[in-house]
C-alpha positions as CSV (number, residue, x, y, z in Angstrom):
1,G,150.0,-9.4,29.8
2,G,149.9,-7.8,33.2
3,Q,152.0,-10.4,35.1
4,P,155.5,-9.2,36.2
5,R,158.3,-10.7,34.1
6,N,161.6,-11.8,35.4
7,V,163.9,-8.9,34.2
8,Q,167.6,-9.8,34.3
9,P,169.2,-6.5,35.4
10,F,172.1,-5.0,33.6
11,S,175.4,-5.7,35.3
12,D,179.0,-4.8,34.8
13,E,179.5,-8.2,33.0
14,D,177.3,-6.9,30.2
15,A,179.7,-4.0,29.5
16,S,183.0,-4.4,27.6
17,I,186.2,-5.1,29.5
18,E,187.0,-1.4,29.6
19,T,184.1,-0.8,32.0
20,M,185.4,-3.3,34.5
21,S,187.4,-0.8,36.5
22,H,184.7,1.8,37.2
23,C,185.3,1.7,40.9
24,S,186.6,4.4,43.2
25,G,190.1,3.1,42.7
26,F,190.0,3.5,38.9
27,S,192.8,6.1,38.9
28,D,195.1,3.7,40.8
29,P,197.3,1.7,38.4
30,A,196.9,-1.2,40.8
31,S,193.2,-1.4,40.1
32,F,193.6,-2.2,36.4
33,T,192.5,-5.6,35.4
34,E,195.0,-8.4,34.9
35,D,196.0,-9.7,31.5
36,G,193.4,-12.2,30.4
37,P,192.1,-13.9,27.3
38,E,191.2,-11.9,24.3
39,V,187.7,-10.5,24.3
40,D,185.6,-10.3,21.2
41,E,184.5,-6.7,21.6
42,E,182.2,-6.7,18.6
43,A,180.3,-9.7,19.9
44,T,180.2,-8.3,23.4
45,Q,178.8,-5.0,22.0
46,E,176.1,-6.9,20.0
47,D,175.1,-8.8,23.1
48,L,174.9,-5.6,25.1
49,E,172.7,-3.9,22.5
50,Y,170.4,-6.9,22.3
51,K,169.8,-6.8,26.0
52,L,169.3,-3.0,26.0
53,K,166.7,-3.4,23.2
54,G,164.8,-5.8,25.4
55,F,164.9,-3.4,28.3
56,I,163.6,-0.6,26.1
57,D,160.7,-2.8,25.1
58,L,160.0,-3.6,28.8
59,T,159.6,0.0,29.7
60,L,156.1,-0.3,28.0
61,D,155.1,-3.4,29.9
62,K,151.8,-3.5,31.8
63,S,153.6,-4.4,35.1
64,A,154.9,-1.4,37.0
65,K,157.5,-3.6,38.6
66,T,158.8,-4.7,35.3
67,R,158.9,-1.2,33.9
68,Q,160.8,0.1,36.9
69,A,163.4,-2.8,36.7
70,A,163.9,-2.1,33.0
71,L,164.4,1.7,33.7
72,E,167.0,0.9,36.4
73,S,168.9,-1.5,34.1
74,L,169.0,1.1,31.4
75,K,170.3,3.6,33.9
76,S,173.1,1.3,34.9
77,A,174.1,0.8,31.3
78,F,174.0,4.5,30.4
79,S,176.1,5.4,33.4
80,S,178.8,2.9,32.6
81,K,179.1,3.0,28.8
82,I,179.2,5.5,26.0
83,L,176.3,4.4,23.8
84,Y,175.8,7.5,21.6
85,E,175.1,5.7,18.3
86,F,172.8,3.1,19.8
87,I,170.8,5.9,21.6
88,M,170.7,8.2,18.6
89,E,168.7,5.6,16.6
90,R,166.2,5.1,19.5
91,R,166.1,8.5,21.2
92,M,162.5,9.2,20.3
93,T,161.4,5.7,21.6
94,L,163.3,6.3,24.8
95,T,161.9,9.8,25.2
96,D,158.3,8.5,24.7
97,S,158.9,5.7,27.3
98,I,160.3,8.2,29.8
99,E,157.5,10.6,29.3
100,R,154.9,7.9,29.8
101,C,156.5,6.6,32.9
102,I,156.8,10.0,34.5
103,K,153.2,10.9,33.6
104,K,151.5,7.7,34.6
105,G,153.9,5.9,36.9
106,K,154.0,5.8,40.7
107,S,156.7,7.5,42.8
108,D,159.6,4.9,42.3
109,E,158.9,4.6,38.6
110,Q,158.9,8.4,38.2
111,C,162.2,8.7,40.0
112,A,163.8,6.0,37.8
113,A,162.4,7.6,34.7
114,A,163.7,11.1,35.7
115,G,167.2,9.6,36.4
116,L,167.2,7.9,33.0
117,A,166.2,11.2,31.4
118,C,169.3,12.8,32.9
119,L,171.6,10.1,31.6
120,L,170.0,10.2,28.2
121,C,170.9,13.9,27.9
122,V,174.4,13.3,29.3
123,Q,174.9,10.6,26.6
124,M,173.6,12.8,23.8
125,G,175.4,16.0,24.9
126,S,174.4,19.5,23.8
127,G,172.8,19.5,20.3
128,I,169.6,19.5,18.3
129,E,168.7,16.0,19.4
130,S,169.0,16.8,23.1
131,E,166.9,20.0,22.6
132,E,164.1,17.9,21.1
133,I,164.3,15.5,24.1
134,F,164.1,18.5,26.5
135,K,161.2,20.1,24.5
136,T,159.2,16.9,25.1
137,L,160.2,16.2,28.7
138,G,160.7,19.8,30.1
139,P,157.0,20.6,30.4
140,V,156.3,17.2,32.0
141,L,159.1,17.6,34.5
142,K,157.9,21.1,35.4
143,K,154.4,19.9,35.9
144,I,155.5,17.2,38.4
145,V,157.8,19.6,40.2
146,C,154.9,22.1,40.8
147,D,152.3,19.4,41.5
148,G,151.6,19.5,45.3
149,T,149.7,16.1,45.0
150,A,152.7,14.2,43.6
151,S,155.1,12.4,45.9
152,I,158.0,14.4,47.4
153,Q,160.5,11.8,46.0
154,A,159.1,12.2,42.5
155,R,159.1,16.0,42.7
156,Q,162.7,15.9,44.0
157,A,163.9,13.6,41.2
158,C,162.2,15.8,38.6
159,A,163.7,19.0,40.0
160,T,167.2,17.5,39.7
161,C,166.5,16.2,36.2
162,L,165.0,19.6,35.1
163,G,168.2,21.4,36.2
164,I,170.6,18.9,34.7
165,C,168.8,18.6,31.4
166,C,168.4,22.4,31.1
167,F,172.1,22.8,31.9
168,I,173.1,20.4,29.1
169,V,170.8,21.4,26.2
170,T,169.5,24.9,26.6
171,D,170.8,27.6,24.3
172,D,167.5,29.5,24.6
173,I,168.0,32.1,27.3
174,T,164.3,32.5,27.9
175,E,164.0,28.7,28.6
176,L,166.9,28.9,31.0
177,Y,165.2,31.8,32.9
178,S,161.9,30.0,32.9
179,T,163.4,26.8,34.4
180,M,165.3,28.8,37.0
181,E,162.0,30.6,38.0
182,C,160.2,27.2,38.3
183,L,163.0,26.0,40.7
184,E,163.1,29.3,42.5
185,N,159.4,29.1,43.3
186,I,160.0,25.8,45.0
187,F,163.1,26.5,47.2
188,M,162.0,30.1,48.1
189,K,159.2,28.5,50.2
190,A,161.9,27.5,52.6
191,Y,162.5,31.2,53.3
192,Q,158.8,31.6,54.3
193,R,158.6,29.0,57.0
194,D,157.7,29.9,60.5
195,R,160.7,30.2,62.8
196,D,160.9,28.9,66.4
197,T,163.5,29.6,69.0
198,N,165.9,27.0,67.5
199,G,165.8,28.5,64.0
200,V,163.9,27.3,60.9
201,S,161.5,24.4,61.5
202,S,162.0,21.5,59.1
203,T,159.1,20.0,57.1
204,H,158.7,16.9,54.9
205,N,159.3,19.2,51.9
206,T,162.9,19.9,52.9
207,V,164.4,17.3,50.5
208,L,162.5,18.9,47.6
209,H,163.7,22.4,48.6
210,V,167.3,21.1,48.8
211,S,167.2,19.5,45.3
212,A,165.5,22.6,43.8
213,L,168.2,24.9,45.4
214,L,171.1,22.8,44.1
215,A,169.6,22.5,40.6
216,W,169.0,26.3,40.5
217,T,172.6,26.9,41.6
218,L,173.9,24.7,38.8
219,L,171.9,26.8,36.3
220,L,173.2,30.0,37.8
221,T,176.7,29.1,36.8
222,I,175.8,29.4,33.1
223,C,173.8,32.6,33.4
224,P,175.0,35.9,31.9
225,M,176.7,38.2,34.4
226,N,173.8,40.8,34.5
227,E,171.4,38.0,35.5
228,V,173.8,36.7,38.0
229,K,173.9,40.1,39.7
230,K,170.1,40.2,39.9
231,K,170.0,36.8,41.5
232,I,172.7,37.6,44.0
233,E,170.8,40.8,45.1
234,M,167.7,38.7,45.4
235,H,169.0,35.8,47.4
236,L,172.3,36.7,49.2
237,H,170.4,38.2,52.2
238,K,167.8,35.5,52.4
239,L,170.0,32.3,52.1
240,P,171.7,32.8,55.6
241,S,168.3,32.1,57.2
242,L,168.5,28.5,55.9
243,L,171.7,27.9,57.8
244,S,169.5,27.5,60.9
245,C,167.5,24.7,59.4
246,D,167.2,21.4,61.4
247,D,168.1,19.4,58.3
248,L,171.8,18.9,57.7
249,N,171.5,18.6,53.9
250,M,169.7,22.0,53.8
251,R,172.4,23.7,55.9
252,I,175.1,22.3,53.7
253,A,173.3,23.2,50.4
254,A,172.7,26.7,51.7
255,G,176.3,27.1,52.8
256,E,177.8,25.9,49.5
257,T,175.4,28.1,47.5
258,L,176.5,31.1,49.6
259,A,180.1,30.3,48.9
260,L,179.4,30.1,45.2
261,L,177.4,33.3,45.2
262,F,180.3,35.1,46.9
263,E,182.7,33.7,44.3
264,L,180.5,34.9,41.4
265,A,179.8,38.3,43.1
266,R,183.6,38.9,43.4
267,E,184.2,37.9,39.8
268,T,181.7,40.5,38.6
269,D,182.9,43.2,41.1
270,A,186.3,43.0,42.7
271,D,185.2,45.5,45.3
272,F,182.0,43.6,46.3
273,F,180.9,44.4,49.8
274,Y,178.4,42.5,51.9
275,E,176.8,44.5,54.7
276,D,176.1,41.7,57.2
277,M,179.5,40.0,56.8
278,D,180.2,39.9,60.5
279,L,176.9,38.2,61.3
280,L,177.3,35.7,58.5
281,T,180.9,34.8,59.4
282,E,179.8,34.3,63.0
283,K,177.1,31.9,61.8
284,L,179.5,30.0,59.5
285,R,182.1,29.8,62.3
286,A,179.6,28.4,64.7
287,L,178.6,25.7,62.1
288,A,182.3,24.9,61.4
289,T,182.9,24.3,65.1
290,D,179.5,22.8,66.0
291,G,179.7,20.5,69.0
292,N,176.0,20.0,69.8
293,K,175.6,16.6,71.5
294,H,172.1,16.0,70.1
295,R,173.6,15.7,66.6
296,A,175.1,12.5,65.3
297,K,178.9,12.4,65.2
298,V,179.0,11.6,61.4
299,D,176.7,14.6,60.7
300,K,178.8,16.9,62.9
301,R,182.0,15.8,61.2
302,K,180.5,16.3,57.7
303,Q,179.1,19.7,58.6
304,R,182.4,21.0,60.2
305,S,184.4,19.9,57.1
306,V,182.0,21.6,54.7
307,F,181.7,24.8,56.6
308,R,185.4,25.2,57.2
309,D,185.7,25.5,53.5
310,V,182.7,27.8,53.2
311,L,184.1,30.1,55.9
312,R,187.4,30.3,54.1
313,A,185.6,31.1,50.8
314,V,183.5,33.9,52.3
315,E,186.1,35.3,54.7
316,E,189.4,34.8,52.9
317,R,188.4,34.3,49.3
318,D,190.2,30.9,49.4
319,F,189.3,27.5,47.9
320,P,191.0,24.2,48.8
321,T,192.0,22.8,45.4
322,E,191.1,19.1,44.9
323,M,192.6,16.7,42.3
324,V,190.5,14.1,40.5
325,K,192.3,11.2,38.8
326,F,190.8,9.3,35.9
327,G,193.1,6.9,34.0
328,P,196.3,8.7,33.0
329,E,194.7,12.1,33.4
330,R,194.3,14.6,36.2
331,M,191.7,17.3,36.7
332,Y,192.0,20.1,39.3
333,I,188.8,21.5,40.9
334,D,189.9,25.0,42.0
335,C,186.6,26.9,42.4
336,W,183.1,26.5,43.7
337,V,181.5,26.7,40.3
338,K,183.6,23.7,39.1
339,K,183.0,21.9,42.4
340,Q,179.2,22.3,42.1
341,T,179.2,21.1,38.5
342,Y,181.4,18.1,39.3
343,E,179.4,17.0,42.3
344,T,176.1,17.2,40.3
345,F,177.3,14.9,37.5
346,K,179.0,12.6,40.0
347,E,175.7,12.2,41.8
348,I,174.0,11.2,38.5
349,L,176.8,9.0,37.0
350,G,178.0,7.4,40.2
351,S,180.9,5.0,39.7
352,G,180.8,5.7,35.9
353,M,182.0,9.3,36.5
354,Q,185.6,8.5,35.8
355,Y,184.8,6.7,32.6
356,H,182.6,9.5,31.3
357,L,185.3,12.1,32.1
358,Q,187.7,10.0,29.9
359,S,185.3,9.4,27.0
360,N,182.3,11.7,27.1
361,D,182.8,14.6,24.7
362,F,180.2,16.8,26.4
363,L,181.6,16.4,30.0
364,R,185.2,16.9,28.7
365,N,184.0,20.1,27.1
366,V,182.3,21.3,30.3
367,F,185.5,20.7,32.3
368,E,187.8,22.0,29.5
369,L,189.7,18.7,29.2
370,G,190.0,18.8,25.4
371,P,189.4,15.8,23.2
372,P,189.6,12.3,24.7
373,V,193.1,10.9,25.1
374,M,193.5,7.9,22.9
375,L,195.9,5.2,24.3
376,D,197.1,2.3,22.3
377,A,197.3,-1.3,23.7
378,A,201.0,-1.1,24.3
379,T,200.7,2.1,26.4
380,L,197.9,0.6,28.4
381,K,200.0,-2.6,29.0
382,T,202.9,-0.6,30.4
383,M,200.5,1.2,32.9
384,K,199.3,-2.1,34.3
385,I,200.8,-3.7,37.3
386,S,200.8,-7.5,37.9
387,R,199.0,-9.1,40.8
388,F,202.3,-10.3,42.3
389,E,203.9,-6.8,42.1
390,R,200.8,-5.4,43.7
391,H,201.0,-8.0,46.5
392,L,204.6,-7.1,47.2
393,Y,203.9,-3.4,47.3
394,N,201.0,-3.9,49.7
395,S,203.0,-6.2,52.0
396,A,205.9,-3.7,52.2
397,A,203.5,-0.9,52.9
398,F,201.7,-2.9,55.6
399,K,205.0,-3.8,57.3
400,A,206.3,-0.2,57.3
401,R,203.0,1.0,58.7
402,T,202.9,-1.6,61.4
403,K,206.5,-0.8,62.4
404,A,205.8,2.9,62.6
405,R,202.7,2.4,64.7
406,S,204.5,-0.1,67.0
407,K,207.2,2.5,67.8
408,C,204.5,5.0,68.9
409,R,202.7,2.3,71.0
410,D,205.8,0.7,72.6
411,K,205.6,1.3,76.3
412,R,209.4,1.0,76.5
413,A,209.9,4.0,74.2
414,D,211.4,7.0,75.9
415,V,208.5,9.3,76.9
416,G,210.5,11.6,79.1
417,E,210.8,12.0,82.9
418,F,208.1,13.3,85.2
419,F,208.8,15.1,88.5
């Protein structure tokens, strides 16, 4: 009954061979797996589904440890495979399990359940089934987010989940506004903190405020333009105060939100004018060149990188285009709205992001990628590179790099004369 069971976690081996390259180098032809023995995909799929059924059953176990392990295993599977048909048959069971774990579980279990709810909606995409899931889970998530007695980690996870699920499923504009208001009530408390001589004093609630702000910003990207204008008027003059927060993540979240608000404001009004532009650009430039010794080098490097881009967006209306590779395809991130959306789903899907960009109809629709590209076995084979060829390429690159560096380091190289 209540004794913890040994739960065998889901691993990459449980997925089909197509999921074996879900690493950061997925887009590199050199990362494709070698030719191996034929895999019985039908048997592998049956084995995977058998394991997943077991994990779903274990989400109702009496042991909290077992329930949490089962939730984590389901999350791993949902992020690395498209399981639409399997989930469709069990969506109500999964929804009930997630609801129970969020309502009655402790902090870690609630976080795991909220993460699984996000992935459930990502798998299902926008449709009637997802709306039913959100109708059940939405009120529960809002209750935890607003519950001051719940753990900060659980409230943070539920705030993120609320934003993502609402973004995916909501066609009802009143529900969208209601969710945004719930998140607004959380992060606006960061405006009200007492200030000291160093700026805004940080509290243990900062992580919650950051998550609520980012979730709210995601929902702002799908609002009608008249509502966007209202939100810009309400927040554009208050957000700069968060740039003085002690917490790095809050400073970055506030900076990126400001860049996105300026982008949306200029889309709605080409002659948009911000009164305190000089003061704001001065703050942003200070953060982009921050050299405070009391901050960690890694934090300073990250902050400077982000705020250089934010400053360019606010001052010069410029965005540094980024390219994302997945399989044979390429996607260009050329605006803050697209960047915010991509980063949000990347945080949820982790290493499975590239696979979902290739195969998930909902995500491909969000990023306007069209229907999934179907490649036959012959095309895939031509894209692969053998282990020996990869070894030769790496060796040649290593020798060339070493030679180039040696020239720079050679003390005998001509360095000019000194008088």
